C-alpha positions in Angstrom: 31.0 -3.1 49.2 28.0 -1.8 47.7 27.2 -3.9 44.7 27.2 -1.9 41.3 23.4 -1.5 39.8 22.8 -3.6 36.4 23.4 -0.8 33.3 20.6 -0.3 31.9 21.1 -1.1 28.2 21.1 2.2 25.9 17.7 3.0 23.9 17.8 2.0 20.2 16.4 4.8 18.0 14.5 3.7 14.9 14.4 7.0 13.0 11.0 7.5 11.5 12.1 9.2 8.0 14.9 8.3 5.4 15.4 11.7 4.1 14.3 10.4 0.5 11.1 12.1 -1.4 8.2 9.8 -1.7 8.3 9.8 -5.0 10.4 11.0 -7.8 7.5 12.8 -10.0 4.1 14.3 -9.8 3.0 10.6 -11.7 4.9 8.3 -8.9 3.6 10.4 -5.6 0.0 10.1 -7.3 0.4 6.7 -7.8 1.3 6.2 -4.6 -1.3 8.1 -2.5 -3.8 6.6 -5.2 -3.2 3.3 -4.1 -3.1 3.5 -0.8 -6.2 5.5 -1.0 -7.9 2.2 -2.9 -6.7 -0.1 -0.4 -7.4 1.7 2.9 -11.3 2.0 1.2 -11.2 -1.6 0.2 -10.0 -2.9 3.3 -12.1 -0.4 5.6 -14.6 -2.9 6.9 -11.8 -5.3 7.6 -10.2 -4.7 11.6 -7.0 -6.9 10.6 -5.3 -5.8 7.7 -3.4 -2.7 7.7 -2.1 -0.4 4.8 0.2 1.7 4.8 2.6 3.7 2.3 6.2 5.3 2.5 6.8 3.9 6.2 10.1 2.5 7.2 9.8 -1.0 8.1 12.4 -2.3 10.3 13.3 -6.0 10.2 16.4 -6.4 12.5 15.6 -6.3 16.0 18.4 -3.9 17.8 19.7 -2.8 14.4 18.3 0.6 12.7 20.2 0.2 9.4 18.7 -2.5 8.6 15.1 -1.1 7.1 13.3 -0.7 3.8 10.9 1.9 2.8 7.9 0.1 0.5 6.1 2.6 -1.6 2.9 1.0 -0.5 2.3 -2.5 1.7 -0.3 -4.6 2.9 -0.4 -6.8 6.0 -3.1 -9.5 7.1 -3.3 -10.4 10.2 -2.3 -6.9 12.0 -5.0 -4.8 13.8 -5.3 -1.1 12.0 -4.1 2.2 13.4 -1.7 4.5 13.2 2.2 3.6 13.2 5.1 5.7 13.1 7.0 2.4 11.6 6.9 -0.7 11.2 8.6 -3.1 13.0 8.9 -6.5 11.9 9.5 -8.1 15.8 6.8 -6.2 17.1 4.4 -7.5 14.5 5.1 -10.5 13.9 4.0 -10.2 10.2 6.0 -9.2 7.2 3.8 -7.7 4.7 1.8 -9.9 2.3 1.9 -7.5 -0.9 4.2 -4.9 -1.6 4.3 -2.3 -4.1 7.1 -0.4 -5.4 6.8 2.6 -8.2 9.7 2.3 -9.9 11.7 4.4 -12.2 14.5 4.7 -14.4 17.5 5.7 -11.2 15.6 3.0 -8.6 14.4 -0.1 -11.3 17.8 -2.2 -10.9 17.2 -1.6 -6.9 13.4 -3.0 -7.0 14.2 -5.9 -9.3 17.4 -6.7 -7.3 18.4 -6.5 -4.1 14.8 -5.2 -2.6 13.6 -8.3 -4.6 15.7 -10.5 -2.8 15.1 -8.9 0.5 11.4 -9.0 -0.3 11.4 -13.1 -0.8 14.0 -13.6 2.4 11.3 -11.5 4.6 8.9 -13.6 3.3 6.6 -11.1 1.1 3.8 -13.2 -0.4 3.5 -11.2 -3.5 5.3 -8.0 -5.0 4.7 -5.6 -8.0 6.7 -3.2 -9.7 5.0 -0.2 -11.9 6.3 2.4 -13.5 4.1 5.0 -14.1 6.1 6.6 -16.6 5.9 4.1 -19.4 3.0 2.1 -17.7 4.9 -1.2 -17.3 4.1 -3.5 -14.5 5.6 -6.7 -13.3 4.1 -9.2 -10.5 6.3 -11.8 -8.9 4.8 -14.6 -6.4 7.0 -16.6 -3.7 7.3 -20.1 -4.3 8.9 -21.6 -1.5 12.0 -19.2 -1.5 12.3 -17.3 -4.7 9.6 -15.2 -6.6 7.7 -16.6 -9.8 7.2 -13.9 -12.5 3.6 -13.5 -13.0 2.1 -13.6 -16.6 -1.0 -10.7 -17.8 -3.7 -10.7 -16.7 -2.0 -9.8 -13.1 -4.4 -11.0 -10.4 -3.3 -10.7 -6.7 -4.5 -13.6 -4.8 -3.8 -12.0 -1.5 -5.8 -9.0 -2.4 -8.4 -10.5 -4.6 -8.0 -7.8 -6.9 -7.1 -7.8 -10.7 -4.2 -4.9 -11.4 -4.5 -3.4 -14.7 -2.9 -0.5 -16.2 -4.9 2.4 -17.4 -3.4 5.4 -19.4 0.0 4.6 -17.6 -1.9 4.6 -14.3 -2.1 1.1 -12.6 -5.6 0.5 -11.4 -7.2 -2.0 -9.4 -10.3 -4.1 -10.0 -12.7 -6.2 -8.1 -13.8 -9.2 -9.8 -16.4 -9.6 -7.7 -18.3 -6.4 -8.0 -17.0 -5.9 -11.6 -15.9 -2.6 -10.4 -12.6 -0.4 -10.3 -11.5 0.3 -6.8 -11.8 4.7 -6.6 -9.1 6.9 -6.2 -9.8 9.7 -3.6 -10.8 12.2 -6.5 -13.0 10.0 -7.9 -14.7 9.3 -4.4 -15.0 13.1 -3.9 -16.6 13.4 -7.1 -18.9 10.3 -6.7 -20.0 12.0 -3.2 -20.6 15.2 -4.8 -23.0 13.7 -7.5 -24.8 11.9 -4.6 -25.2 14.7 -2.6 -26.8 16.8 -5.8 -28.8 13.6 -6.9 -30.4 13.9 -3.2 -30.9 17.7 -3.7 -32.9 17.0 -7.1 -34.8 14.6 -5.3 -35.6 16.7 -2.6 -36.9 19.4 -4.6 -39.0 17.1 -6.9 -40.6 15.6 -3.5 -41.4 19.1 -2.1 -42.8 20.5 -6.1 -45.1 17.2 -6.1 -46.4 18.0 -2.3 -47.2 21.2 -3.5 -49.4 20.1 -6.5 -51.5 17.8 -3.9 
């Protein structure tokens, strides 16, 4: 009798999208993208800090139904690089910081089941911001539960201050006393620098012509 070959277990598929939009309104989407850009730029020289937005985060190996989609999250101790999804058992680390850009329809989940889940997973700091009314709530893990942070809110994991300015969440670096730029602000600063360089070059050529 020929022994039957062992069956290869079926490969488990982990979807890359959950079918939901990134944000409910333009304000929500802008806030998510601005946070991702600011944090990516801030950590661009740190080789082992990963910043993501609207990425499926699977936390139970073998069960693709167990996932969450943080609006923005930061993980220290894992290499940079694009990922299609984030798998906890492969990366070996849960996010250090999670931002949820909340709304009337998601607030109960963000401050309820998601808050409990992030605490269980060991997410050190959790921030919930509503761009519609400018409310910001921060939590830091103490033991197995979150403790609320009082204003002004400072992220120990990011070493950044969180401030609400005109219904927009901005990040400030206390070491440089500067606000982290958004993509639009970075583009404007680049254009201003290019124009200043052109002006200086023109002035140098003018002075050369006089000599």
